[in-house]
C-alpha positions, 0 to 999 in steps of 0.5 A, spaced: 500 500 500 502 507 498 502 512 502 497 517 499 500 525 501 494 529 499 489 524 502 493 524 509 493 532 508 486 533 506 485 529 513 490 532 516 486 539 515 479 536 517 482 534 523 485 541 524 477 543 523 474 539 528 480 540 533 479 548 532 471 547 533 472 543 540 477 549 543 472 554 540 466 551 544 471 549 550 473 556 550 466 559 549 463 555 555 468 557 560 468 564 559 460 563 559 461 560 566 466 565 568 461 571 566 461 572 559 464 576 554 466 580 559 471 575 562 474 573 555 473 580 551 479 577 546 477 570 545 475 571 538 482 573 537 485 568 540 481 563 536 483 566 530 490 566 531 491 560 534 489 556 528 491 560 522 498 558 522 496 550 523 491 551 517 495 555 512 501 550 513 497 544 511 494 548 505 501 550 503 503 542 503 497 541 499 498 545 494 506 544 494 503 536 493 499 539 487 504 543 484 509 537 485 505 531 481 
């Protein structure tokens, strides 16, 4: 069985999105328990910055795979 790089990278991208959603839900629930948006005013910015690099890297690898192949 050969290693399918494109399929692996797409699976990795899907896992990143699933993990991103789980962390965001956890953050929202925790902030709600601590007092709402006043307790965590920058949660959206942290959420956005934390995962942009992971997604960009995976998409870059996927694009490089398409160009090479």
